[in-house]
Every structure is written in C-alpha cells, then in structure tokens.
C-alpha positions in Angstrom: -41.3 -29.9 40.6 -37.9 -31.4 39.8 -36.0 -31.8 36.5 -36.4 -35.5 36.9 -40.2 -35.1 37.1 -40.2 -32.9 34.0 -38.5 -35.7 32.0 -41.4 -38.1 32.7 -43.4 -36.6 29.8 -40.9 -38.0 27.3 -41.2 -41.6 28.6 -44.5 -42.2 26.8 -43.5 -40.8 23.4 -39.9 -41.9 23.7 -39.8 -45.1 25.8 -36.1 -45.5 25.2 -35.4 -42.4 27.3 -36.3 -44.5 30.4 -33.1 -46.5 29.8 -31.0 -43.7 28.2 -31.7 -41.4 31.1 -31.9 -43.9 33.9 -30.3 -41.4 36.4 -33.7 -39.7 36.9 -35.6 -42.9 37.3 -34.6 -43.5 40.9 -35.6 -40.0 42.0 -39.3 -40.3 41.0 -40.2 -44.0 40.7 -41.4 -44.2 44.3 -43.9 -41.4 43.8 -47.4 -42.1 42.7 -47.0 -39.9 39.6 -43.7 -41.6 38.7 -45.1 -45.1 39.1 -48.2 -44.3 37.0 -46.1 -42.6 34.3 -43.7 -45.6 34.1 -46.6 -48.0 33.8 -48.2 -45.8 31.1 -44.9 -45.8 29.2 -44.5 -49.6 29.3 -48.2 -50.0 28.3 -47.7 -47.6 25.4 -44.7 -49.5 24.3 -46.7 -52.7 23.7 -50.1 -51.1 22.9 -49.7 -51.0 19.1 -48.8 -54.7 19.0 -51.6 -55.6 21.4 -54.2 -53.6 19.5 -53.1 -55.1 16.2 -53.4 -58.6 17.6 -56.6 -58.3 19.7 -58.5 -55.2 18.4 -57.6 -54.6 14.8 -59.9 -56.7 12.5 -58.0 -59.4 10.7 -58.9 -62.2 8.3 -59.4 -65.4 10.2 -61.4 -68.6 10.1 -64.5 -68.8 12.2 -66.1 -71.9 13.5 -67.3 -74.5 11.1 -71.0 -74.1 10.3 -73.3 -77.0 9.4 -75.9 -75.9 6.8 -78.1 -77.1 4.1 -76.8 -75.8 0.8 -78.7 -75.4 -2.4 -77.5 -76.1 -5.9 -79.0 -76.1 -9.4 -79.8 -79.5 -11.0 -80.7 -79.8 -14.7 -80.0 -83.4 -15.7 -79.0 -86.9 -14.6 -75.4 -88.1 -14.2 -73.5 -88.7 -17.5 -76.2 -87.4 -19.9 -74.3 -87.4 -23.2 -76.9 -85.2 -25.0 -76.7 -82.5 -22.3 -72.9 -82.5 -22.1 -72.7 -82.3 -25.9 -75.2 -79.4 -26.3 -73.4 -77.4 -23.6 -70.1 -77.4 -25.5 -69.2 -73.8 -26.6 -68.6 -73.5 -30.3 -69.1 -70.8 -32.9 -70.2 -73.4 -35.4 -74.0 -73.6 -35.3 -76.1 -76.7 -36.2 -77.3 -74.8 -39.2 -73.7 -74.7 -40.5 -72.8 -78.3 -39.5 -75.1 -81.0 -38.1 -72.1 -82.4 -36.3 -71.0 -79.2 -34.7 -71.9 -80.2 -31.2 -70.2 -83.6 -31.4 -67.1 -82.1 -33.0 -66.9 -79.6 -30.2 -67.4 -82.3 -27.6 -64.6 -84.4 -29.1 -62.2 -81.4 -29.1 -63.2 -80.7 -25.5 -62.5 -84.3 -24.4 -59.1 -84.3 -26.2 -58.0 -81.0 -24.8 -59.0 -81.7 -21.2 -57.9 -85.4 -21.2 -54.4 -84.7 -22.5 -53.9 -81.7 -20.2 -54.9 -83.8 -17.2 -52.8 -86.7 -18.4 -49.6 -84.6 -18.7 -50.2 -83.1 -15.2 -50.5 -86.7 -13.8 -47.4 -88.0 -15.7 -45.4 -85.0 -14.4 -45.9 -86.3 -10.9 -44.0 -89.4 -11.9 -41.3 -87.5 -13.6 -38.8 -87.1 -10.8 -35.3 -88.1 -10.0 -36.6 -89.8 -6.8 -40.0 -91.0 -7.9 -39.6 -94.3 -6.1 -39.6 -92.6 -2.7 -42.9 -90.8 -3.5 -44.8 -93.7 -5.2 -45.7 -96.9 -3.5 -46.7 -100.5 -4.1 -50.0 -99.7 -2.4 -52.7 -98.6 -4.9 -54.1 -95.9 -2.6 -50.7 -94.3 -1.8 -49.6 -93.7 -5.4 -49.9 -90.2 -7.0 -53.5 -89.0 -7.1 -55.4 -88.4 -10.3 -55.8 -84.8 -11.3 -58.0 -82.6 -13.6 -59.0 -79.0 -14.1 -62.3 -77.2 -14.0 -62.8 -73.9 -15.8 -59.0 -73.6 -16.2 -58.6 -72.3 -12.6 -60.0 -75.0 -10.3 -57.6 -77.9 -9.5 -59.4 -81.2 -9.2 -57.9 -84.0 -7.2 -59.5 -87.5 -7.2 -58.9 -90.6 -5.1 -58.1 -94.2 -5.6 -60.7 -96.3 -3.9 -61.8 -99.9 -3.4 -58.1 -100.8 -3.7 -57.3 -104.4 -4.7 -53.6 -105.3 -4.6 -52.5 -106.9 -7.9 -51.2 -109.9 -6.1 -54.6 -110.6 -4.7 -56.5 -110.4 -8.0 -53.9 -111.9 -10.3 -54.0 -115.7 -10.5 -52.9 -117.2 -13.8 -52.5 -113.8 -15.4 -51.6 -110.2 -14.5 -54.7 -108.3 -13.6 -54.8 -104.7 -12.6 -58.2 -103.6 -11.2 -58.4 -100.0 -10.0 -61.2 -97.5 -9.3 -60.9 -93.8 -9.4 -63.4 -91.4 -7.7 -63.7 -87.7 -8.6 -65.5 -84.9 -6.7 -68.9 -83.7 -7.6 -68.4 -80.5 -9.6 -71.9 -79.3 -8.6 -70.4 -78.3 -5.2 -68.3 -75.7 -7.0 -71.4 -74.1 -8.6 -73.4 -74.3 -5.4 -70.6 -72.5 -3.4 -70.8 -69.6 -5.8 -74.6 -69.5 -5.8 -75.8 -66.3 -4.0 -78.6 -68.4 -2.4 -76.1 -69.9 0.0 -74.7 -66.5 1.1 -71.0 -67.5 1.2 -68.6 -64.6 1.1 -66.3 -64.9 -1.9 -62.7 -63.7 -1.9 -63.8 -60.9 -4.2 -66.2 -59.6 -1.5 -63.2 -59.2 0.9 -60.8 -57.5 -1.5 -59.5 -60.8 -2.9 -58.2 -61.7 0.6 -60.9 -64.1 2.0 -61.0 -67.9 1.9 -63.5 -70.5 2.7 -63.9 -74.3 2.9 -66.9 -76.4 2.0 -67.3 -80.1 2.6 -70.4 -81.6 1.1 -72.2 -84.9 1.6 -72.8 -85.7 -2.0 -72.2 -88.8 -4.2 -69.1 -88.9 -6.4 -68.7 -90.2 -9.9 -66.2 -93.0 -10.3 -64.7 -95.1 -13.1 -63.5 -98.7 -12.7 -60.7 -99.8 -15.0 -59.9 -103.5 -15.2 -56.9 -104.6 -17.4 -55.7 -108.2 -17.9 -52.8 -109.6 -19.9 -54.2 -112.2 -22.4 -52.6 -114.4 -25.0 -53.5 -114.7 -28.7 -55.0 -118.1 -28.2 -57.3 -116.9 -25.4 -58.5 -114.0 -27.6 -59.7 -116.2 -30.5 -63.4 -116.0 -29.5 -63.2 -112.2 -29.4 -61.2 -111.4 -32.5 -63.1 -111.6 -35.8 -60.0 -112.3 -38.0 -59.3 -115.4 -35.8 -62.7 -116.9 -36.5 -62.7 -119.9 -38.8 -65.7 -118.7 -40.8 -64.5 -115.1 -41.2 -65.1 -113.1 -44.3 -62.3 -112.6 -46.8 -62.9 -108.8 -46.6 -60.4 -107.0 -44.4 -62.1 -104.9 -41.7 -61.2 -101.2 -41.5 -62.6 -98.0 -39.9 -65.2 -97.5 -42.6 -66.7 -101.0 -42.9 -66.4 -102.3 -39.3 -68.7 -103.6 -37.9 -71.7 -102.9 -40.2 -70.4 -104.9 -43.2 -69.6 -108.1 -41.2 -71.7 -110.8 -39.6 -70.5 -111.0 -36.0 -73.4 -112.9 -34.6 -72.6 -116.2 -32.9 -74.5 -118.8 -30.9 -74.7 -118.4 -27.2 -72.4 -121.3 -26.5 -69.3 -119.5 -27.7 -69.2 -117.3 -24.6 -68.3 -120.4 -22.5 -65.0 -120.6 -24.4 -63.8 -117.3 -23.0 -61.3 -118.4 -20.3 -61.2 -114.9 -18.6 -65.0 -114.4 -18.5 -65.2 -114.4 -14.7 -62.6 -111.6 -14.4 -64.6 -109.3 -16.7 -68.0 -110.6 -15.9 -68.7 -112.1 -19.3 -71.1 -115.0 -19.9 -74.7 -116.0 -19.3 -74.5 -115.9 -15.5 -73.5 -112.3 -15.7 -75.9 -111.4 -18.5 -73.1 -109.7 -20.3 -71.7 -110.5 -23.8 -67.9 -110.1 -24.5 -66.7 -107.5 -26.9 -65.8 -108.4 -30.5 -62.8 -106.8 -32.1 -62.0 -106.8 -35.8 -58.4 -107.8 -35.6 -55.4 -108.2 -33.4 -53.7 -104.9 -32.8 -50.2 -104.4 -33.8 -47.6 -103.6 -31.1 -48.1 -100.1 -29.7 -51.7 -99.9 -31.1 -55.1 -100.1 -29.5 -58.7 -101.0 -30.6 -62.1 -100.1 -29.1 -65.4 -101.8 -28.6 -68.4 -100.0 -27.1 -71.3 -102.1 -28.5 -71.1 -105.2 -26.4 -74.4 -105.8 -24.6 -75.4 -104.4 -22.2 -73.9 -101.1 -23.5 -72.5 -100.0 -20.1 -68.8 -100.6 -20.7 -66.0 -99.5 -22.9 -63.5 -102.1 -24.0 -60.0 -101.6 -25.2 -57.6 -104.2 -26.7 -53.9 -103.2 -26.7 -50.9 -104.8 -28.4 -47.9 -105.2 -26.1 -44.6 -103.6 -27.2 -43.0 -107.1 -27.4 -45.6 -108.3 -29.8 -46.2 -111.5 -27.9 -49.1 -110.7 -25.6 -52.2 -108.5 -25.5 -54.0 -106.5 -22.8 -57.8 -106.2 -22.6 -59.2 -103.4 -20.5 -62.8 -102.6 -19.5 -64.0 -99.2 -18.3 -67.2 -98.7 -16.4 -68.7 -95.7 -14.6 -70.7 -95.8 -11.4 -71.8 -93.4 -8.5 -70.0 -94.2 -5.3 -71.3 -93.3 -1.8 -68.0 -93.8 -0.2 -66.7 -90.2 -0.6 -67.5 -86.6 0.2 -66.6 -83.6 -1.9 -64.5 -80.7 -0.5 -64.0 -77.3 -2.1 -61.3 -74.9 -0.8 -61.1 -71.5 -2.4 -58.8 -68.5 -2.0 -57.8 -65.5 -4.0 -55.1 -67.7 -5.7 -57.6 -70.2 -7.0 -59.8 -73.1 -5.9 -59.2 -76.8 -5.1 -61.9 -79.4 -5.5 -61.1 -82.8 -4.1 -62.5 -86.0 -2.7 -62.2 -87.5 0.8 -62.9 -91.2 0.4 -63.2 -94.2 2.7 -62.2 -92.3 5.8 -63.8 -93.8 8.9 -63.7 -90.5 10.7 -65.6 -88.6 7.9 -69.2 -87.9 9.1 -70.1 -86.3 5.7 -69.3 -89.4 3.6 -72.4 -89.7 1.5 -72.9 -93.3 2.4 -73.2 -92.3 6.1 -75.8 -89.7 5.5 -77.6 -91.9 2.9 -77.2 -95.5 4.1 -79.6 -96.7 1.4 -77.2 -95.6 -1.4 -76.0 -98.7 -3.4 -72.4 -99.4 -4.2 -71.0 -100.3 -7.6 -74.2 -99.8 -9.7 -72.9 -99.2 -13.3 -74.2 -96.1 -15.1 -75.0 -97.2 -18.6 -75.5 -93.6 -19.9 -71.7 -92.9 -19.5 -70.9 -95.4 -22.4 -72.0 -92.8 -25.0 -69.7 -90.1 -23.4 -66.9 -92.6 -23.1 -67.2 -93.6 -26.8 -66.8 -90.0 -27.9 -63.9 -89.5 -25.5 -62.0 -92.6 -26.7 -62.3 -91.8 -30.4 -61.2 -88.3 -29.7 -58.0 -89.7 -28.1 -57.3 -91.9 -31.1 -57.7 -95.1 -29.1 -59.3 -96.9 -32.1 -56.5 -96.0 -34.5 -55.1 -99.5 -34.3 -57.7 -100.6 -36.8 -55.6 -99.0 -39.4 -52.2 -99.6 -37.7 -51.8 -95.8 -37.4 -49.4 -96.0 -34.4 -51.0 -93.2 -32.4 -48.7 -91.6 -29.8 -51.2 -91.9 -27.1 -51.6 -95.7 -27.7 -47.9 -96.1 -27.8 -47.4 -94.6 -24.4 -50.3 -96.5 -22.9 -48.9 -99.9 -24.2 -45.6 -99.0 -22.6 -47.3 -98.9 -19.2 -48.6 -102.4 -19.4 -47.5 -104.2 -16.2 -45.1 -107.1 -16.8 -45.6 -108.7 -13.3 -48.3 -109.0 -10.7 -46.9 -106.2 -8.5 -47.1 -102.5 -9.0 -44.0 -100.6 -10.3 -43.2 -97.8 -7.8 -41.6 -95.7 -10.5 -44.3 -95.9 -13.2 -48.1 -95.8 -13.5 -49.9 -98.8 -14.9 -52.0 -98.7 -18.1 -55.2 -99.0 -16.0 -54.2 -96.0 -13.9 -53.3 -94.0 -17.0 -56.7 -94.8 -18.7 -58.5 -93.8 -15.5 -56.8 -90.4 -15.4 -57.4 -89.9 -19.1 -61.1 -90.6 -18.6 -61.3 -88.1 -15.6 -62.6 -85.4 -17.9 -65.7 -87.5 -18.6 -66.4 -87.6 -14.9 -66.0 -83.8 -14.6 -68.5 -83.3 -17.5 -70.9 -86.1 -16.2 -71.4 -84.4 -12.8 -72.1 -80.9 -14.2 -75.6 -79.9 -13.1 -76.2 -83.5 -12.0 -78.3 -84.3 -8.9 -76.8 -84.2 -5.4 -78.5 -87.5 -4.7 -77.6 -90.9 -6.1 -80.7 -91.1 -8.2 -82.7 -89.2 -10.8 -86.3 -88.7 -9.8 -87.6 -86.8 -12.8 -89.6 -88.3 -15.8 -87.5 -86.4 -18.4 -83.7 -86.7 -18.8 -83.1 -82.9 -19.1 -85.2 -80.3 -17.3 -86.3 -77.3 -19.2 -85.5 -75.1 -16.2 -83.0 -75.9 -13.5 -84.3 -76.9 -10.1 -82.6 -76.3 -6.8 -81.7 -79.3 -4.7 -80.5 -79.3 -1.1 -77.6 -81.2 0.4 -75.8 -81.2 3.7 -72.5 -79.4 4.0 -70.1 -77.9 6.5 -68.8 -74.4 5.7 -65.8 -72.7 7.3 -65.1 -69.2 6.0 -62.5 -66.7 6.6 -63.9 -63.3 7.6 -62.7 -60.1 9.4 -62.6 -60.9 13.1 -60.9 -59.5 16.2 -59.9 -60.9 19.5 -56.9 -63.0 18.5 -56.7 -66.1 16.5 -54.3 -68.1 18.6 -54.5 -69.0 22.4 -51.2 -67.5 23.3 -52.3 -64.1 21.9 -54.5 -63.7 25.0 -51.5 -62.5 26.9 -51.9 -59.1 25.3 -55.0 -58.5 27.4 -52.5 -57.7 30.2 -51.6 -54.6 28.1 -55.1 -53.6 27.0 -56.9 -54.0 30.3 -54.6 -51.7 32.4 -54.4 -49.2 29.5 -58.2 -49.0 29.5 -58.3 -48.5 33.3 -55.6 -45.9 33.1 -57.4 -44.0 30.4 -60.6 -44.0 32.5 -58.6 -42.7 35.5 -57.1 -39.8 33.4 -60.5 -39.0 31.9 -62.1 -38.8 35.3 -59.2 -36.6 36.6 -59.6 -34.1 33.8 -63.3 -34.0 34.2 -62.9 -33.3 37.9 -60.3 -30.6 37.2 -62.5 -29.0 34.5 -65.6 -28.6 36.8 -64.1 -28.2 40.2 -61.2 -25.7 39.7 -62.0 -22.0 39.3 -59.8 -21.4 36.3 -60.5 -24.7 34.6 -57.7 -26.4 32.6 -54.3 -24.8 32.7 -51.2 -24.7 30.4 -48.6 -27.3 31.0 -45.3 -25.6 31.7 -43.4 -28.8 31.2 -44.0 -28.6 27.4 -40.7 -27.7 25.8 -41.8 -24.4 24.3 -43.3 -23.2 27.6 -40.3 -24.3 29.6 -37.9 -22.5 27.2 -39.9 -19.3 27.4 -39.7 -19.2 31.2 -36.1 -20.3 31.5 -34.7 -17.6 29.2 -36.5 -15.0 31.3 -35.5 -16.5 34.7 -32.7 -15.2 36.9 -29.5 -17.1 37.3 -29.7 -19.9 39.8 -27.0 -21.2 42.1 -28.6 -24.7 41.9 -27.4 -25.4 38.4 -23.9 -24.0 38.6 -21.6 -26.2 36.7 -23.7 -28.0 34.0 -23.5 -26.1 30.7 -24.5 -28.2 27.7 -24.3 -31.4 29.6 -26.5 -33.6 31.8 -27.4 -32.3 35.3 -25.9 -34.2 38.2 -28.0 -36.6 40.4 -28.3 -33.9 43.2 -29.4 -31.3 40.6 -32.1 -33.7 39.3 -33.6 -33.8 42.8 -33.6 -30.1 43.2 -37.1 -28.7 43.3 -38.1 -25.8 41.2 -41.0 -23.4 41.5 -42.9 -21.3 39.0 -43.1 -17.7 40.2 -45.4 -14.9 39.0 -44.2 -11.3 38.7 -47.4 -9.4 39.2 -45.9 -6.0 38.2 -44.6 -7.2 34.9 -47.0 -10.1 34.5 -44.3 -12.6 33.8 -43.5 -16.1 35.0 -40.1 -17.3 36.2 -38.5 -20.5 37.4 -36.6 -20.5 40.6 -35.0 -23.2 42.8 -36.5 -23.1 46.3 -36.7 -19.4 47.1 -34.1 -18.6 44.5 -31.7 -17.2 47.2 -34.4 -14.8 48.6 -36.6 -15.1 51.7 -40.3 -14.5 51.7 -39.9 -10.8 52.6 -37.6 -10.3 49.6 -40.1 -12.0 47.3 -42.8 -9.7 48.6 -40.5 -6.7 48.2 -40.0 -7.5 44.5 -43.8 -8.1 44.2 -43.3 -11.8 43.3 -45.5 -14.6 44.5 -45.2 -18.3 44.2 -47.7 -20.0 41.9 -50.3 -22.3 43.5 -52.6 -24.6 41.7 -55.8 -22.9 42.7 -56.6 -19.3 41.9 -53.4 -18.8 39.8 -53.4 -17.7 36.2 -53.8 -20.3 33.4 -50.7 -22.3 34.2 -49.9 -25.5 36.0 -47.2 -28.0 36.5 -47.3 -31.7 35.6 -46.3 -32.7 39.1 -49.7 -31.7 40.3 -51.2 -34.7 38.4 
C-alpha cells in the first residue's frame, strides 16, 4: 500500500481533507478502491441533508380528504331561550329570576364591544384610504372571537353599491355573513378522528372546509327628514297624549294603534318593505332622538326585524335602520387551526367553491328572515345602550354610530358606515345563534330544544398536517441521487464483508491503517531510505506513490513497515527470519488496499 492510499480513510469522516491534501488524489483516483472511496466521501458529505429531507419524518400537509363529518345539534338557529340558559354565571335562578338574561346582556356587551374595537382598529391607519375601497366587498372584513382564542372573520355578501340603491335619499344596504360555529365543535369531536395539534406535540395543523349554511344579518339604513318621519314618531302625531314617553312608560301607557291607511303615508315604505303589500307594519318610536342619540323598536309586526332611529350630529336629518337575520346558502365555512390558535372564516359567493352550501343543497332558499333572532337582537341592542336616546342620555356607542352616518350616496374609503358598524356590533349574536344549531338550513324536530344532543352529518374536505417522509417539494427529489448510490454502496460493502467472513481462513482482520495500529508499527520499524528528507512535514509526490509492505518477524512475533524490500533482497529477508504478509493465511492483520 502507499501513503496516499492510507489517507483515503480520512476522506469519509473529514471530506475537507480531499481538498486540503489534493496531492494524494491524483495517485489513487484511477484505482477502483480510490474511485469508490471518493464516491463514498462525496455521498457522505450530502447524506445528512438528504436523509433529513427525504427520510426523516417531518410535519407536512397530506392530500385533501373528502369526508362526511359529524357534529352535535341541540337547537334551531337563533333560539334565544337556549342561548340565554347557556350563559355561564354564578348567580342562580333561585337567587335572581333575571340571572340568565342579565348574564346574556353582559355577554352581548362584552363580545360586541370587543369585536367592534377590533374592526375599528382596521380603519385606524395612516394610510387607510389605500386599504379600504368604494366597493362594498373590498372593505375591511367583519371580525369576532370565539372562546377567546378563535378568530372569526366574516364576509360582505349580496353587495349593492350605494349609488345603485340611493334614489332621492342616501341608502346603505349591506349584508354580513358569519361562519357556522358548529364546524369548530365538530372538528374537535373525537368521532371525526382529526389529529389535533396537542396530539403532535403542539406542532400539527389542519384545515377544514365545510358545506354548511351561514348565519347572516342584513342592515338597511336610510337618511330621512323630520317630515317623512311624522307617521312613525308618536310625539309628532296630532292626537298624541300630553304625557311624555320615557323608558318606564313606553309603550304600554300609550295608545299607538292606528287605522291601516296610515301606512300608505310612509314615503320610504318600499325601501324597508313597509305596507300592506309587504304584510309588514312600520315601527313606532316615542319621540325624535336628539343629535348623537338612538332609539329602538323591536315590536313592529311581524316581529322579525329590529329598527333603530338615530339623530344625525347636525340635528337636521335622521337615519332609520332595520336589522334582519337570515340563513344564507351562498357560503361555506372554513376552520384552520395550529398551535398558535384557530381561524374560523367564510368563503362566500365564489364561483370556484364546490363546497358552497347552495351548490350541495340547491333547494336551500335565499333571504328567508329568521324571526327567532329578533328576541336575541333586542337583548343585544339594549345591552349596548342603543335605546338610551329615550332619555337623551348621550351614550358613547350611539354617539360614535351617528358620526358614521353617510353624507353622500358613495362610500367613504377612510371610514365605515353606520350600517357596517351595526352589522359588526351584531356579529356576536350570529356567533351565539349558530352554536349547536343544525348543519342544514331547516329544523326538522318538533321541539325547539332537544333534551339530548343529536349528531348530524355534513360534507367537508379535511387537509391535515402529519408526520410524513419523502420530501414535501418537487425539487427535493434530487436528493435521491445521494440516497440511491449510498444504499447500493452499503449493500456492496455488506456483501464484501460477509464474503470475507465466511471464505477467508482467519476471518476478519485488523486494519493496520487505523492511526493507533500504524503508529505501533512505525515506531518499531527500521529506518527507510524512501522517506529521507521529510521530518514533520508533508511527504513529496514521489514519496506518496512509494509502496509499503507489512512484514512479520516470526522470531519475535512483531510486525514492521518497509518500503519495497526495505533495502534487502529475498535471501536477506529469509536470513533474518522475516516474511512479507499476505492476505490469506497471515495473522489477524490486513491492509485497507486489499478492499
């Protein structure tokens, strides 16, 4: 063997030595052993990276899986009794008959104001005009929270530009859709066998898109003059009582019944759907609100709408708003979750969405008003002090809302409208209304609340992040060039050692090229003429090519290194009772060049 061949063993563990000691490369690269060792060194250099990319299990998204998910259903959409009874409070009914309703009011106020501030913060920017838009669907999306750690994002749907609906007056007609919160509960239901981030050491993620209906609220606001409001304001009636209405006596102490013909005097009836042809009576308000104040009415027949009358800041005009809730089939609900939290959002009116509820349930109606929501909305509105205008209390919420009244028939790109603000404030009612509600657009039970929850199925597509191997990106397949030859080379080496173990008399032998073995032999070897000159420095190119033999002194049972014949002929070797080592039949020692 040569010194250059002995250096090959360091290539694999120290690949940089190939470059650092390039002088020895040319001496052995053309041999079979040299070529294989160089290939092994290069493969070992990239093996760790290749195995990490292609072999080591890593978190990654698998293919989307279509499945029928199951979720618990206990009540219909917007059941006020169910939502009120579920409100957590330490005050029991035995302590206070109004404990549940009080808790519900506080819950509405807390969630509504939190959502409202999150929404307004999207508008508070030095460059808001570049983010907002004149288009209703491109303005900041409504937001809410579920369980304090799930971010809810809604959508503006059924967009109607203000210019198109405004004729003689400024009209803002918007509709907001929210995701079905039952999808969140179903995703965490063990029945659906979805791996949660907690199951993967808080590292996993998954995405669920469900074909379920979505609760929506329509808010219609129109600017109206004092004269136009005369049929709707009790204090403007000619036969009104001398008693002043207030929060304690309105409306029970006043006769607000009128003949049916009075509804024809409402000039804006078609905009709100008032009148005999719509089978809907207009709301009656006790008085005109002062500037920055609002009044409520939730008793107009049929009781499926909430009405709000606001006094404009300038004191000249007024704004009447109606709020109605319905179930829209034009959306699907998506839920994305990771260790950092969850996101529940709607995808609405997208032509490419195959899971839009209206596509999987073509019989689902559009725009059918849910009359049950009116009871929830009444509690919500009173909790937000939207009726404080009856006492001219100048509530802060009402003041901000009236400052958002549009002054023209075009959207302000730097500020939300009063209708948009009311919709966002009412978003918490949609979150509560869809809790434990059906995943269909109808309620097919004879009782409004089930004594025991039933499971209902719905179509969904689930894409989860799990531990996988094999690479996650197409370009990573290039590392197979490393793994495949490495596997073949290992198989070759395994076969070689098996052959050596069972076909050689002495079996496996000691590798004399290991540093400790080489050192032991060299210190006991005679001086050689082949390495005259180098002392503490690199051998020359000719010295690297010099071949060395391992000799055995039979008399003293020692091993030596010698170059060629070490300056002696065969007779002299025999005279000194020395013999050159051969691979077969020699003691337990070998040289790596025999590989």
